[in-house]
Steps between C-alpha positions, in 0.01 A plus 500: 500500500209607282190276484568435128854384573383289794248318275767451233749352750239244614497356146862390560585561135750739356601606153873551534639755256874492434705653221694348212835649397308679222290678764180313413296385799397137531209417732476150645234370737628352828361421844537774757605495862587804709754491779560811712380733225704330227353305209637148461455204265681181402645429157755263344857629521541493121179690413500807280361698796821431691718587200317830445522593871875440498530733201258766629346479849237768425155333486129574521257267678135505395310358796194280450470529121690598188386860541464499880653752736859560388782498752843594362804371682836336492534121478767269631559127468517331841653155534465469879332173594294646787340763275429246225340250741286780651359583155449128429291466820304813404422347160354194677283726711358707212494241217461158670330319210751609238792437737372144550581454132819706455634522856734203463662652191560831678628318809752304286622821335549657845693198624725496191560879521320567172225715652547861609289767662446834333454782750372840390556801721226749412598861447426760764245555633447126526124429472561156652705618799486254791263262312561123510253289307436217541591486865663167575 
């Protein structure tokens, strides 16, 4: 991993770029976690991000800032409880003050199956290969 990418990852922010049916890219800021070289974040199951991924899994992740290092990849929607709870615990570790405010809402959405995990598999060569951050 390059020093620039390493600094960007430590910001734990990501601009997630997915594509509309028209081909236009939409960038949305989300919190970032990395698990075994794959980018992950939580989102409501009815979000436009999820709808766009189901239409076209091709995405670009801009790490750290809107114009940060770009990592193209393929996204999938994961509904497995273990993966979702892992990301939830990671959010508590990297954003404890904000999670003290919104954590209960996210927890309720997980418990009622209205929260999903988006997992992005970076293209090859994977610049995040074997990285897990934060380590739980």
